[in-house]
All heavy atoms as TSV, in Angstrom:
chain	resi	resn	atom	element	x	y	z
A	1	MET	N	N	0.802	-1.200	0.109
A	1	MET	CA	C	-0.005	-0.030	0.038
A	1	MET	C	C	0.871	1.186	-0.013
A	1	MET	O	O	1.790	1.379	0.809
A	1	MET	CB	C	-0.962	0.014	1.255
A	1	MET	CG	C	-1.847	1.193	1.302
A	1	MET	SD	S	-3.049	0.860	2.565
A	1	MET	CE	C	-2.772	2.205	3.671
A	2	LYS	N	N	0.621	2.142	-0.893
A	2	LYS	CA	C	1.425	3.348	-0.919
A	2	LYS	C	C	0.762	4.402	-0.067
A	2	LYS	O	O	-0.408	4.625	-0.146
A	2	LYS	CB	C	1.346	3.899	-2.444
A	2	LYS	CG	C	2.721	4.223	-2.957
A	2	LYS	CD	C	2.593	4.660	-4.366
A	2	LYS	CE	C	3.979	4.665	-5.033
A	2	LYS	NZ	N	3.944	5.164	-6.343
A	3	VAL	N	N	1.628	5.033	0.770
A	3	VAL	CA	C	1.070	6.120	1.640
A	3	VAL	C	C	1.707	7.402	1.164
A	3	VAL	O	O	2.904	7.546	0.952
A	3	VAL	CB	C	1.501	5.832	3.078
A	3	VAL	CG1	C	1.044	6.931	3.902
A	3	VAL	CG2	C	1.010	4.475	3.524
A	4	ALA	N	N	0.903	8.392	1.011
A	4	ALA	CA	C	1.259	9.811	0.626
A	4	ALA	C	C	1.875	10.460	1.787
A	4	ALA	O	O	1.217	10.456	2.854
A	4	ALA	CB	C	0.218	10.593	-0.072
A	5	VAL	N	N	2.997	11.124	1.620
A	5	VAL	CA	C	3.607	11.846	2.754
A	5	VAL	C	C	3.709	13.302	2.384
A	5	VAL	O	O	4.192	13.589	1.313
A	5	VAL	CB	C	5.010	11.318	3.099
A	5	VAL	CG1	C	5.644	12.160	4.150
A	5	VAL	CG2	C	4.916	9.815	3.510
A	6	GLN	N	N	3.195	14.177	3.168
A	6	GLN	CA	C	3.190	15.622	2.836
A	6	GLN	C	C	4.552	16.208	3.325
A	6	GLN	O	O	4.860	16.106	4.476
A	6	GLN	CB	C	2.032	16.348	3.531
A	6	GLN	CG	C	2.039	17.830	3.251
A	6	GLN	CD	C	1.593	18.113	1.911
A	6	GLN	OE1	O	0.898	17.424	1.243
A	6	GLN	NE2	N	2.128	19.255	1.385
A	7	ALA	N	N	5.208	16.846	2.382
A	7	ALA	CA	C	6.527	17.529	2.784
A	7	ALA	C	C	6.277	18.769	3.398
A	7	ALA	O	O	5.375	19.609	2.843
A	7	ALA	CB	C	7.404	17.572	1.522
A	8	VAL	N	N	7.038	19.181	4.418
A	8	VAL	CA	C	6.914	20.474	4.938
A	8	VAL	C	C	8.360	21.096	5.006
A	8	VAL	O	O	9.304	20.495	5.497
A	8	VAL	CB	C	6.421	20.406	6.426
A	8	VAL	CG1	C	6.299	21.825	7.018
A	8	VAL	CG2	C	5.009	19.814	6.380
A	9	ALA	N	N	8.452	22.306	4.374
A	9	ALA	CA	C	9.741	23.047	4.421
A	9	ALA	C	C	9.630	24.097	5.491
A	9	ALA	O	O	8.591	24.906	5.482
A	9	ALA	CB	C	10.087	23.550	3.080
A	10	VAL	N	N	10.502	24.201	6.413
A	10	VAL	CA	C	10.522	25.128	7.482
A	10	VAL	C	C	11.726	26.113	7.424
A	10	VAL	O	O	12.776	25.595	7.411
A	10	VAL	CB	C	10.385	24.531	8.881
A	10	VAL	CG1	C	10.257	25.503	9.988
A	10	VAL	CG2	C	9.206	23.566	8.912
A	11	TRP	N	N	11.495	27.339	7.355
A	11	TRP	CA	C	12.582	28.336	7.478
A	11	TRP	C	C	12.066	29.578	7.919
A	11	TRP	O	O	10.810	29.762	8.183
A	11	TRP	CB	C	13.271	28.465	6.096
A	11	TRP	CG	C	12.410	28.721	4.864
A	11	TRP	CD1	C	11.692	29.934	4.617
A	11	TRP	CD2	C	12.147	27.802	3.883
A	11	TRP	NE1	N	11.018	29.752	3.424
A	11	TRP	CE2	C	11.235	28.504	2.997
A	11	TRP	CE3	C	12.456	26.461	3.563
A	11	TRP	CZ2	C	10.746	27.916	1.816
A	11	TRP	CZ3	C	11.991	25.976	2.378
A	11	TRP	CH2	C	11.202	26.640	1.513
A	12	GLY	N	N	12.871	30.589	8.169
A	12	GLY	CA	C	12.451	31.882	8.709
A	12	GLY	C	C	11.696	32.686	7.591
A	12	GLY	O	O	10.964	32.224	6.805
A	13	LYS	N	N	11.880	34.044	7.653
A	13	LYS	CA	C	11.154	34.909	6.779
A	13	LYS	C	C	11.533	34.718	5.331
A	13	LYS	O	O	10.772	35.048	4.421
A	13	LYS	CB	C	11.420	36.354	7.220
A	13	LYS	CG	C	10.721	36.765	8.510
A	13	LYS	CD	C	10.859	38.169	8.857
A	13	LYS	CE	C	10.245	38.437	10.189
A	13	LYS	NZ	N	10.313	39.842	10.516
A	14	LEU	N	N	12.728	34.252	5.069
A	14	LEU	CA	C	13.255	34.092	3.709
A	14	LEU	C	C	13.590	32.612	3.384
A	14	LEU	O	O	14.124	31.876	4.318
A	14	LEU	CB	C	14.451	34.931	3.439
A	14	LEU	CG	C	14.354	36.452	3.598
A	14	LEU	CD1	C	15.661	37.095	3.489
A	14	LEU	CD2	C	13.367	36.973	2.561
A	15	ALA	N	N	13.258	32.142	2.258
A	15	ALA	CA	C	13.570	30.739	1.900
A	15	ALA	C	C	15.068	30.715	1.733
A	15	ALA	O	O	15.797	31.658	1.394
A	15	ALA	CB	C	12.930	30.399	0.578
A	16	PRO	N	N	15.684	29.514	1.850
A	16	PRO	CA	C	17.099	29.390	1.574
A	16	PRO	C	C	17.552	29.733	0.175
A	16	PRO	O	O	16.722	29.560	-0.762
A	16	PRO	CB	C	17.413	27.979	1.944
A	16	PRO	CG	C	16.152	27.267	2.183
A	16	PRO	CD	C	15.055	28.319	2.158
A	17	SER	N	N	18.753	30.165	-0.026
A	17	SER	CA	C	19.218	30.509	-1.316
A	17	SER	C	C	19.245	29.203	-2.161
A	17	SER	O	O	19.491	28.151	-1.677
A	17	SER	CB	C	20.612	31.101	-1.230
A	17	SER	OG	O	21.146	31.309	-2.442
A	18	HIS	N	N	18.911	29.324	-3.448
A	18	HIS	CA	C	18.863	28.074	-4.296
A	18	HIS	C	C	19.314	28.527	-5.722
A	18	HIS	O	O	18.548	28.803	-6.642
A	18	HIS	CB	C	17.491	27.416	-4.353
A	18	HIS	CG	C	17.477	26.136	-5.126
A	18	HIS	ND1	N	17.997	25.038	-4.604
A	18	HIS	CD2	C	16.951	25.801	-6.320
A	18	HIS	CE1	C	17.719	23.978	-5.401
A	18	HIS	NE2	N	17.152	24.439	-6.447
A	19	SER	N	N	20.645	28.686	-5.859
A	19	SER	CA	C	21.251	29.037	-7.220
A	19	SER	C	C	21.270	27.789	-8.040
A	19	SER	O	O	22.187	26.934	-7.883
A	19	SER	CB	C	22.575	29.623	-6.975
A	19	SER	OG	O	22.642	30.709	-6.061
A	20	ILE	N	N	20.387	27.676	-8.993
A	20	ILE	CA	C	20.249	26.414	-9.749
A	20	ILE	C	C	21.473	26.195	-10.715
A	20	ILE	O	O	21.869	27.041	-11.400
A	20	ILE	CB	C	18.972	26.484	-10.646
A	20	ILE	CG1	C	17.757	26.534	-9.731
A	20	ILE	CG2	C	18.836	25.365	-11.640
A	20	ILE	CD1	C	16.393	26.733	-10.456
A	21	THR	N	N	21.967	24.987	-10.536
A	21	THR	CA	C	23.147	24.516	-11.391
A	21	THR	C	C	22.855	23.355	-12.232
A	21	THR	O	O	23.652	23.041	-13.090
A	21	THR	CB	C	24.290	24.209	-10.475
A	21	THR	OG1	O	23.880	23.236	-9.476
A	21	THR	CG2	C	24.828	25.426	-9.746
A	22	ALA	N	N	21.692	22.696	-11.951
A	22	ALA	CA	C	21.242	21.523	-12.776
A	22	ALA	C	C	19.688	21.431	-12.675
A	22	ALA	O	O	19.075	21.833	-11.688
A	22	ALA	CB	C	21.833	20.261	-12.155
A	23	ILE	N	N	19.212	20.980	-13.826
A	23	ILE	CA	C	17.728	20.898	-13.875
A	23	ILE	C	C	17.314	19.643	-14.660
A	23	ILE	O	O	18.072	19.204	-15.616
A	23	ILE	CB	C	17.103	22.165	-14.543
A	23	ILE	CG1	C	15.539	22.166	-14.383
A	23	ILE	CG2	C	17.554	22.370	-15.934
A	23	ILE	CD1	C	14.912	23.499	-14.649
A	24	MET	N	N	16.188	19.072	-14.269
A	24	MET	CA	C	15.779	17.797	-14.990
A	24	MET	C	C	14.256	17.719	-14.809
A	24	MET	O	O	13.732	18.294	-13.863
A	24	MET	CB	C	16.292	16.608	-14.280
A	24	MET	CG	C	15.903	15.225	-14.818
A	24	MET	SD	S	16.544	13.886	-13.932
A	24	MET	CE	C	15.611	13.839	-12.475
A	25	ILE	N	N	13.548	17.172	-15.835
A	25	ILE	CA	C	12.077	17.007	-15.678
A	25	ILE	C	C	11.812	15.485	-15.742
A	25	ILE	O	O	12.498	14.798	-16.422
A	25	ILE	CB	C	11.287	17.775	-16.825
A	25	ILE	CG1	C	9.842	17.743	-16.519
A	25	ILE	CG2	C	11.698	17.271	-18.177
A	25	ILE	CD1	C	9.007	18.762	-17.252
A	26	THR	N	N	10.863	15.043	-14.903
A	26	THR	CA	C	10.555	13.644	-14.927
A	26	THR	C	C	9.872	13.179	-16.185
A	26	THR	O	O	9.315	14.003	-16.925
A	26	THR	CB	C	9.630	13.325	-13.743
A	26	THR	OG1	O	8.506	14.077	-13.804
A	26	THR	CG2	C	10.424	13.565	-12.334
A	27	ASP	N	N	9.849	11.791	-16.474
A	27	ASP	CA	C	9.192	11.382	-17.638
A	27	ASP	C	C	7.773	11.661	-17.791
A	27	ASP	O	O	7.260	11.901	-18.833
A	27	ASP	CB	C	9.370	9.823	-17.729
A	27	ASP	CG	C	10.834	9.489	-18.033
A	27	ASP	OD1	O	11.596	10.258	-18.515
A	27	ASP	OD2	O	11.278	8.312	-17.601
A	28	ASP	N	N	7.008	11.705	-16.650
A	28	ASP	CA	C	5.598	12.078	-16.674
A	28	ASP	C	C	5.350	13.618	-16.827
A	28	ASP	O	O	4.238	14.020	-16.932
A	28	ASP	CB	C	4.812	11.527	-15.497
A	28	ASP	CG	C	5.335	12.177	-14.127
A	28	ASP	OD1	O	6.225	13.115	-14.171
A	28	ASP	OD2	O	4.848	11.675	-13.113
A	29	GLN	N	N	6.410	14.389	-16.899
A	29	GLN	CA	C	6.375	15.860	-17.042
A	29	GLN	C	C	5.529	16.511	-15.982
A	29	GLN	O	O	4.965	17.615	-16.265
A	29	GLN	CB	C	5.941	16.209	-18.432
A	29	GLN	CG	C	6.882	15.666	-19.457
A	29	GLN	CD	C	6.535	16.128	-20.888
A	29	GLN	OE1	O	5.399	16.653	-21.150
A	29	GLN	NE2	N	7.374	15.770	-21.862
A	30	GLN	N	N	5.440	15.959	-14.718
A	30	GLN	CA	C	4.768	16.584	-13.678
A	30	GLN	C	C	5.670	17.104	-12.611
A	30	GLN	O	O	5.143	17.814	-11.677
A	30	GLN	CB	C	3.711	15.550	-13.100
A	30	GLN	CG	C	2.606	15.234	-14.105
A	30	GLN	CD	C	1.687	14.217	-13.493
A	30	GLN	OE1	O	1.724	13.817	-12.352
A	30	GLN	NE2	N	0.705	13.879	-14.340
A	31	THR	N	N	6.858	16.744	-12.621
A	31	THR	CA	C	7.866	17.232	-11.553
A	31	THR	C	C	9.200	17.754	-12.233
A	31	THR	O	O	9.664	17.115	-13.129
A	31	THR	CB	C	8.200	16.020	-10.650
A	31	THR	OG1	O	7.007	15.549	-10.071
A	31	THR	CG2	C	9.105	16.558	-9.514
A	32	ILE	N	N	9.618	18.875	-11.719
A	32	ILE	CA	C	10.909	19.427	-12.128
A	32	ILE	C	C	11.812	19.208	-10.967
A	32	ILE	O	O	11.429	19.389	-9.790
A	32	ILE	CB	C	10.744	20.893	-12.478
A	32	ILE	CG1	C	9.934	21.035	-13.761
A	32	ILE	CG2	C	12.175	21.546	-12.723
A	32	ILE	CD1	C	9.656	22.531	-14.114
A	33	VAL	N	N	13.059	18.808	-11.232
A	33	VAL	CA	C	14.073	18.595	-10.224
A	33	VAL	C	C	15.188	19.540	-10.440
A	33	VAL	O	O	15.635	19.700	-11.569
A	33	VAL	CB	C	14.555	17.210	-10.124
A	33	VAL	CG1	C	15.603	16.979	-9.073
A	33	VAL	CG2	C	13.476	16.146	-10.103
A	34	THR	N	N	15.514	20.378	-9.431
A	34	THR	CA	C	16.686	21.332	-9.520
A	34	THR	C	C	17.749	21.010	-8.549
A	34	THR	O	O	17.396	20.614	-7.428
A	34	THR	CB	C	16.223	22.771	-9.460
A	34	THR	OG1	O	15.654	22.966	-8.209
A	34	THR	CG2	C	15.304	23.159	-10.591
A	35	GLY	N	N	18.983	21.150	-8.920
A	35	GLY	CA	C	20.064	21.029	-8.073
A	35	GLY	C	C	20.689	22.443	-7.902
A	35	GLY	O	O	20.620	23.274	-8.818
A	36	SER	N	N	21.304	22.692	-6.747
A	36	SER	CA	C	21.860	24.043	-6.585
A	36	SER	C	C	23.319	24.099	-6.201
A	36	SER	O	O	23.925	23.123	-5.745
A	36	SER	CB	C	20.986	24.702	-5.478
A	36	SER	OG	O	21.411	24.287	-4.168
A	37	GLN	N	N	23.880	25.281	-6.242
A	37	GLN	CA	C	25.228	25.625	-5.967
A	37	GLN	C	C	25.412	25.323	-4.431
A	37	GLN	O	O	26.458	24.967	-4.007
A	37	GLN	CB	C	25.626	26.972	-6.346
A	37	GLN	CG	C	26.991	27.385	-6.004
A	37	GLN	CD	C	27.347	28.789	-6.508
A	37	GLN	OE1	O	26.566	29.374	-7.283
A	37	GLN	NE2	N	28.414	29.295	-6.138
A	38	GLU	N	N	24.380	25.552	-3.628
A	38	GLU	CA	C	24.378	25.403	-2.254
A	38	GLU	C	C	24.255	23.938	-1.727
A	38	GLU	O	O	24.246	23.619	-0.574
A	38	GLU	CB	C	23.271	26.147	-1.548
A	38	GLU	CG	C	23.338	27.716	-1.788
A	38	GLU	CD	C	22.906	28.200	-3.143
A	38	GLU	OE1	O	22.156	27.456	-3.900
A	38	GLU	OE2	O	23.357	29.264	-3.619
A	39	GLY	N	N	24.124	23.007	-2.667
A	39	GLY	CA	C	24.057	21.596	-2.309
A	39	GLY	C	C	22.654	21.029	-2.054
A	39	GLY	O	O	22.470	19.999	-1.454
A	40	GLN	N	N	21.621	21.786	-2.426
A	40	GLN	CA	C	20.229	21.411	-2.236
A	40	GLN	C	C	19.638	20.792	-3.461
A	40	GLN	O	O	20.124	21.129	-4.618
A	40	GLN	CB	C	19.314	22.549	-1.833
A	40	GLN	CG	C	19.881	23.386	-0.685
A	40	GLN	CD	C	19.396	24.825	-0.738
A	40	GLN	OE1	O	18.765	25.298	-1.696
A	40	GLN	NE2	N	19.678	25.538	0.388
A	41	ILE	N	N	18.690	19.888	-3.336
A	41	ILE	CA	C	17.927	19.422	-4.466
A	41	ILE	C	C	16.474	19.780	-4.144
A	41	ILE	O	O	15.941	19.481	-3.041
A	41	ILE	CB	C	18.047	17.949	-4.620
A	41	ILE	CG1	C	19.518	17.538	-4.897
A	41	ILE	CG2	C	17.107	17.355	-5.675
A	41	ILE	CD1	C	19.867	16.086	-5.103
A	42	CYS	N	N	15.822	20.348	-5.115
A	42	CYS	CA	C	14.411	20.742	-4.969
A	42	CYS	C	C	13.493	20.113	-5.939
A	42	CYS	O	O	13.913	19.916	-7.103
A	42	CYS	CB	C	14.230	22.341	-5.096
A	42	CYS	SG	S	14.958	23.220	-3.750
A	43	LEU	N	N	12.372	19.694	-5.437
A	43	LEU	CA	C	11.327	19.059	-6.395
A	43	LEU	C	C	10.193	20.147	-6.426
A	43	LEU	O	O	9.854	20.692	-5.535
A	43	LEU	CB	C	10.738	17.770	-5.659
A	43	LEU	CG	C	11.820	16.729	-5.474
A	43	LEU	CD1	C	11.128	15.483	-4.840
A	43	LEU	CD2	C	12.585	16.316	-6.654
A	44	TRP	N	N	9.734	20.306	-7.750
A	44	TRP	CA	C	8.739	21.233	-8.012
A	44	TRP	C	C	7.573	20.579	-8.740
A	44	TRP	O	O	7.815	19.830	-9.684
A	44	TRP	CB	C	9.287	22.355	-8.916
A	44	TRP	CG	C	10.560	23.056	-8.403
A	44	TRP	CD1	C	11.813	22.567	-8.583
A	44	TRP	CD2	C	10.647	24.177	-7.598
A	44	TRP	NE1	N	12.742	23.440	-7.950
A	44	TRP	CE2	C	12.038	24.423	-7.363
A	44	TRP	CE3	C	9.742	25.105	-7.121
A	44	TRP	CZ2	C	12.515	25.482	-6.691
A	44	TRP	CZ3	C	10.249	26.178	-6.459
A	44	TRP	CH2	C	11.574	26.436	-6.256
A	45	ASP	N	N	6.335	20.843	-8.405
A	45	ASP	CA	C	5.214	20.342	-9.154
A	45	ASP	C	C	4.998	21.213	-10.369
A	45	ASP	O	O	5.093	22.520	-10.312
A	45	ASP	CB	C	3.843	20.466	-8.304
A	45	ASP	CG	C	3.838	19.251	-7.397
A	45	ASP	OD1	O	4.218	18.104	-7.677
A	45	ASP	OD2	O	3.194	19.448	-6.218
A	46	LEU	N	N	4.764	20.633	-11.557
A	46	LEU	CA	C	4.447	21.357	-12.788
A	46	LEU	C	C	3.097	20.943	-13.221
A	46	LEU	O	O	2.733	19.789	-13.447
A	46	LEU	CB	C	5.480	20.940	-13.811
A	46	LEU	CG	C	5.264	21.525	-15.136
A	46	LEU	CD1	C	5.466	23.107	-15.099
A	46	LEU	CD2	C	6.340	21.037	-16.149
A	47	SER	N	N	2.217	21.969	-13.199
A	47	SER	CA	C	0.757	21.746	-13.569
A	47	SER	C	C	0.637	21.742	-15.069
A	47	SER	O	O	1.422	22.026	-15.826
A	47	SER	CB	C	-0.174	22.867	-13.027
A	47	SER	OG	O	0.009	24.035	-13.695
A	48	ALA	N	N	-0.559	21.240	-15.567
A	48	ALA	CA	C	-0.809	21.195	-16.925
A	48	ALA	C	C	-0.838	22.577	-17.576
A	48	ALA	O	O	-0.593	22.799	-18.725
A	48	ALA	CB	C	-2.213	20.580	-17.133
A	49	GLU	N	N	-1.091	23.649	-16.745
A	49	GLU	CA	C	-1.104	25.035	-17.167
A	49	GLU	C	C	0.352	25.616	-17.171
A	49	GLU	O	O	0.539	26.753	-17.243
A	49	GLU	CB	C	-2.043	25.875	-16.296
A	49	GLU	CG	C	-3.475	25.511	-16.333
A	49	GLU	CD	C	-3.738	24.305	-15.482
A	49	GLU	OE1	O	-3.103	24.091	-14.458
A	49	GLU	OE2	O	-4.692	23.517	-15.808
A	50	LEU	N	N	1.340	24.744	-16.808
A	50	LEU	CA	C	2.785	25.129	-16.733
A	50	LEU	C	C	3.070	26.036	-15.559
A	50	LEU	O	O	4.006	26.877	-15.599
A	50	LEU	CB	C	3.277	25.764	-18.032
A	50	LEU	CG	C	3.184	24.843	-19.253
A	50	LEU	CD1	C	3.610	25.623	-20.505
A	50	LEU	CD2	C	3.861	23.517	-19.098
A	51	LYS	N	N	2.225	25.878	-14.506
A	51	LYS	CA	C	2.502	26.621	-13.216
A	51	LYS	C	C	3.353	25.801	-12.368
A	51	LYS	O	O	3.140	24.565	-12.204
A	51	LYS	CB	C	1.274	26.977	-12.519
A	51	LYS	CG	C	0.391	27.997	-13.236
A	51	LYS	CD	C	-0.807	28.443	-12.484
A	51	LYS	CE	C	-1.609	29.456	-13.315
A	51	LYS	NZ	N	-2.763	29.938	-12.587
A	52	ILE	N	N	4.435	26.437	-11.765
A	52	ILE	CA	C	5.391	25.672	-10.986
A	52	ILE	C	C	5.194	26.008	-9.485
A	52	ILE	O	O	5.019	27.200	-9.161
A	52	ILE	CB	C	6.757	26.021	-11.437
A	52	ILE	CG1	C	7.046	25.580	-12.862
A	52	ILE	CG2	C	7.806	25.331	-10.483
A	52	ILE	CD1	C	8.387	26.096	-13.396
A	53	SER	N	N	5.147	24.958	-8.598
A	53	SER	CA	C	5.004	25.267	-7.186
A	53	SER	C	C	5.971	24.275	-6.431
A	53	SER	O	O	6.148	23.155	-6.857
A	53	SER	CB	C	3.574	25.024	-6.724
A	53	SER	OG	O	3.124	23.716	-7.027
A	54	PRO	N	N	6.564	24.836	-5.344
A	54	PRO	CA	C	7.498	23.967	-4.619
A	54	PRO	C	C	6.841	22.739	-3.967
A	54	PRO	O	O	5.741	22.853	-3.539
A	54	PRO	CB	C	8.073	24.935	-3.613
A	54	PRO	CG	C	7.086	26.051	-3.483
A	54	PRO	CD	C	6.347	26.073	-4.746
A	55	LYS	N	N	7.637	21.610	-3.993
A	55	LYS	CA	C	7.044	20.380	-3.416
A	55	LYS	C	C	7.901	19.977	-2.263
A	55	LYS	O	O	7.416	19.715	-1.120
A	55	LYS	CB	C	7.079	19.328	-4.489
A	55	LYS	CG	C	6.503	18.001	-4.220
A	55	LYS	CD	C	6.480	17.158	-5.392
A	55	LYS	CE	C	5.906	15.775	-5.124
A	55	LYS	NZ	N	5.883	14.936	-6.348
A	56	GLU	N	N	9.234	19.804	-2.460
A	56	GLU	CA	C	10.140	19.403	-1.379
A	56	GLU	C	C	11.518	19.994	-1.637
A	56	GLU	O	O	11.863	20.346	-2.753
A	56	GLU	CB	C	10.372	17.764	-1.418
A	56	GLU	CG	C	9.190	17.052	-1.151
A	56	GLU	CD	C	9.415	15.577	-1.171
A	56	GLU	OE1	O	10.382	15.091	-0.447
A	56	GLU	OE2	O	8.796	14.856	-1.938
A	57	ILE	N	N	12.241	20.164	-0.542
A	57	ILE	CA	C	13.646	20.624	-0.685
A	57	ILE	C	C	14.458	19.669	0.183
A	57	ILE	O	O	14.074	19.291	1.295
A	57	ILE	CB	C	13.803	22.003	-0.190
A	57	ILE	CG1	C	15.236	22.494	-0.456
A	57	ILE	CG2	C	13.463	22.208	1.300
A	57	ILE	CD1	C	15.502	24.053	-0.259
A	58	LEU	N	N	15.512	19.093	-0.379
A	58	LEU	CA	C	16.385	18.082	0.190
A	58	LEU	C	C	17.718	18.747	0.589
A	58	LEU	O	O	18.379	19.278	-0.395
A	58	LEU	CB	C	16.511	16.955	-0.735
A	58	LEU	CG	C	15.258	16.291	-1.148
A	58	LEU	CD1	C	15.485	15.308	-2.395
A	58	LEU	CD2	C	14.373	15.722	-0.106
A	59	PHE	N	N	18.114	18.586	1.795
A	59	PHE	CA	C	19.491	19.142	2.161
A	59	PHE	C	C	20.431	17.942	2.424
A	59	PHE	O	O	19.984	16.859	2.628
A	59	PHE	CB	C	19.369	19.925	3.484
A	59	PHE	CG	C	18.469	21.113	3.400
A	59	PHE	CD1	C	17.099	21.050	3.619
A	59	PHE	CD2	C	19.013	22.375	3.056
A	59	PHE	CE1	C	16.343	22.196	3.595
A	59	PHE	CE2	C	18.226	23.502	3.054
A	59	PHE	CZ	C	16.885	23.418	3.154
A	60	GLY	N	N	21.734	18.206	2.437
A	60	GLY	CA	C	22.642	17.197	2.899
A	60	GLY	C	C	23.940	17.146	2.048
A	60	GLY	O	O	24.909	16.663	2.543
A	61	HIS	N	N	23.857	17.579	0.868
A	61	HIS	CA	C	25.119	17.545	0.042
A	61	HIS	C	C	26.044	18.561	0.527
A	61	HIS	O	O	25.645	19.653	0.921
A	61	HIS	CB	C	24.776	17.840	-1.429
A	61	HIS	CG	C	24.073	16.702	-2.072
A	61	HIS	ND1	N	22.703	16.560	-2.108
A	61	HIS	CD2	C	24.551	15.598	-2.843
A	61	HIS	CE1	C	22.355	15.476	-2.724
A	61	HIS	NE2	N	23.476	14.873	-3.254
A	62	SER	N	N	27.302	18.197	0.624
A	62	SER	CA	C	28.284	19.202	1.155
A	62	SER	C	C	28.929	20.008	-0.020
A	62	SER	O	O	29.711	20.993	0.207
A	62	SER	CB	C	29.370	18.521	1.923
A	62	SER	OG	O	30.007	17.548	1.107
A	63	ALA	N	N	28.601	19.648	-1.277
A	63	ALA	CA	C	29.114	20.313	-2.426
A	63	ALA	C	C	28.017	20.705	-3.355
A	63	ALA	O	O	26.879	20.257	-3.209
A	63	ALA	CB	C	30.138	19.443	-3.143
A	64	SER	N	N	28.331	21.485	-4.329
A	64	SER	CA	C	27.341	21.899	-5.355
A	64	SER	C	C	26.806	20.722	-6.141
A	64	SER	O	O	27.508	19.709	-6.426
A	64	SER	CB	C	28.035	22.843	-6.353
A	64	SER	OG	O	27.191	23.167	-7.390
A	65	VAL	N	N	25.528	20.730	-6.441
A	65	VAL	CA	C	24.907	19.727	-7.222
A	65	VAL	C	C	25.060	20.148	-8.767
A	65	VAL	O	O	24.411	21.060	-9.097
A	65	VAL	CB	C	23.425	19.468	-6.871
A	65	VAL	CG1	C	22.813	18.466	-7.726
A	65	VAL	CG2	C	23.311	19.106	-5.452
A	66	SER	N	N	25.970	19.530	-9.468
A	66	SER	CA	C	26.206	19.939	-10.784
A	66	SER	C	C	25.614	19.057	-11.884
A	66	SER	O	O	25.757	19.401	-13.069
A	66	SER	CB	C	27.738	19.987	-11.028
A	66	SER	OG	O	28.327	18.766	-10.749
A	67	CYS	N	N	24.960	17.956	-11.412
A	67	CYS	CA	C	24.444	17.046	-12.400
A	67	CYS	C	C	23.238	16.280	-11.746
A	67	CYS	O	O	23.349	15.942	-10.574
A	67	CYS	CB	C	25.507	16.034	-12.864
A	67	CYS	SG	S	25.001	14.733	-13.843
A	68	LEU	N	N	22.217	15.983	-12.532
A	68	LEU	CA	C	21.081	15.159	-12.056
A	68	LEU	C	C	20.866	14.035	-13.066
A	68	LEU	O	O	20.964	14.302	-14.256
A	68	LEU	CB	C	19.826	16.073	-11.880
A	68	LEU	CG	C	19.862	17.081	-10.836
A	68	LEU	CD1	C	18.691	18.083	-11.139
A	68	LEU	CD2	C	19.761	16.551	-9.451
A	69	ALA	N	N	20.544	12.899	-12.570
A	69	ALA	CA	C	20.207	11.734	-13.493
A	69	ALA	C	C	19.020	10.934	-12.899
A	69	ALA	O	O	18.847	10.839	-11.701
A	69	ALA	CB	C	21.456	10.854	-13.640
A	70	LYS	N	N	18.303	10.295	-13.808
A	70	LYS	CA	C	17.164	9.498	-13.435
A	70	LYS	C	C	17.665	8.111	-13.230
A	70	LYS	O	O	18.503	7.546	-13.967
A	70	LYS	CB	C	16.118	9.435	-14.497
A	70	LYS	CG	C	15.385	10.744	-14.704
A	70	LYS	CD	C	14.340	10.652	-15.770
A	70	LYS	CE	C	14.899	11.363	-17.007
A	70	LYS	NZ	N	13.945	11.336	-18.113
A	71	ALA	N	N	17.174	7.467	-12.175
A	71	ALA	CA	C	17.507	5.998	-11.915
A	71	ALA	C	C	16.463	5.153	-12.616
A	71	ALA	O	O	15.294	5.525	-12.781
A	71	ALA	CB	C	17.485	5.706	-10.407
A	72	ARG	N	N	16.900	3.961	-13.026
A	72	ARG	CA	C	15.923	3.072	-13.627
A	72	ARG	C	C	15.135	2.392	-12.564
A	72	ARG	O	O	15.588	2.214	-11.479
A	72	ARG	CB	C	16.660	1.978	-14.465
A	72	ARG	CG	C	17.295	2.561	-15.609
A	72	ARG	CD	C	17.919	1.494	-16.503
A	72	ARG	NE	N	18.534	2.023	-17.634
A	72	ARG	CZ	C	19.169	1.373	-18.514
A	72	ARG	NH1	N	19.320	0.086	-18.386
A	72	ARG	NH2	N	19.633	1.984	-19.612
A	73	GLU	N	N	13.905	1.986	-12.891
A	73	GLU	CA	C	13.045	1.328	-11.910
A	73	GLU	C	C	13.551	-0.055	-11.570
A	73	GLU	O	O	14.075	-0.825	-12.372
A	73	GLU	CB	C	11.594	1.300	-12.429
A	73	GLU	CG	C	11.043	2.634	-12.572
A	73	GLU	CD	C	9.536	2.525	-13.073
A	73	GLU	OE1	O	8.948	1.538	-12.945
A	73	GLU	OE2	O	9.066	3.596	-13.528
C-alpha cells in the first residue's frame, strides 16, 4: 500500500538560497528537479497550465549539485 507523505519546508522569513546549477524533468512531465550551488535538491510540481509550485527541498550535500540523473526502476 502506498502512503502519501506531505513534505513540509520550514525556514524563517526568507527561503534558503537556491542558485540552480542543474535541472531535470521527470518522464511524466509533472515534476521538475533542480540542483543548486548550495548543495540542495528541490522538487517542483508542474501543472498542466505550466505553473510551478515547490514540493520538497532536500538538504545534505556538502558540495554543489552539478548534475542530475534518473534512476531506472
